[in-house]
N, C-alpha and C positions, 0 to 999 in steps of 0.2 A: 144468595151464597149456597154451592152444593161444597160437600166433605163427603169425604167416609170413615170409616175406622182403620185407625193409620194410617189417616194424613196428619202434618203440621197445622194448627191454628198461627197464623202471626198475625203478631197487635205492635205497628209504628208509635214512634214515641209523638205525643202530643206539643211535646219542648224540644229544642232544642239543648243537644245531650242526654238528653232518657234515654232509654234502655229500648230497645226493640224484646219482647216478650213472645218467648216459643213455648209450645203445648202440644203436648199430643194430641189429639180424637182419641178420646176410647171407644165411645160409645158416641152415635147419630144417634136422635131425639125423635127429628122431623122424620117425614112420611117417605118423600125422594130424597133427602139429606140435604134436608132446610136442618134451620136451625131448630134450638136449641143442641149443647154439645157438654159432653160434659170429659172435663178438657184438664191433665193431667201436667203442672205449670213444669218446665224444669229450672225456674227460675227461684220458685221455692217448696215445686214438689209436691206442692198443696194441687187439689183437681175440686170441681165445680163445675157446675151447671153453668154454662153460658150461651149469651142473644150474644153474639158480634156487632160490635161498630164498622162503620165508618169507617177508622183505620187496619182495619183486622181482613185479612185472609188466608186464605186456606192451599196445602201446597202437598203435592204427594211427597215422597221420600223420597223420591228422584230427584225433583224437580230440590228440593231447599240444598238437601247435597249439590246439585254444578251449581247455583247461587252461592251459595258458603265457598266453593272449593274458588270460584272469578273473585269471591269479595279476600280473602285470600292472598291468590295470586300478586291481586292488587295492593294490599296491604306487605307483602313482601316486595312489590316490588321497586317501593318508596323508603321503606328502615333499608333493605339494598343498596341505596345508592354510594358509589363513590366522594369520598370529600365535603364538603361543605353542603347541608341545602340546597337543591335547586335555586337559583334565582331567575325569579318572574321577571320577563324580560323589559313590565314598565318600570320594574323598582333597579333598577340598576345604577 
């Protein structure tokens, strides 16, 4: 993994229904962008020195914003449907 200060560390949940964790990478301690990273976690406010596992990846701020906009648009289109929930074709 490669990251720079100001990037975001995203950790995907290991369990169904788990929360995605996001943290701002404040410092990079590897010589050429490798871990460990000093991460400021958004969910707890804590800072920790992190060696990310295989369930983690780094995004720059622009990429994170784009992904969140796409997710918000998808969720918005699902919640603004008129009438009943859309039926699955096989469930009629």
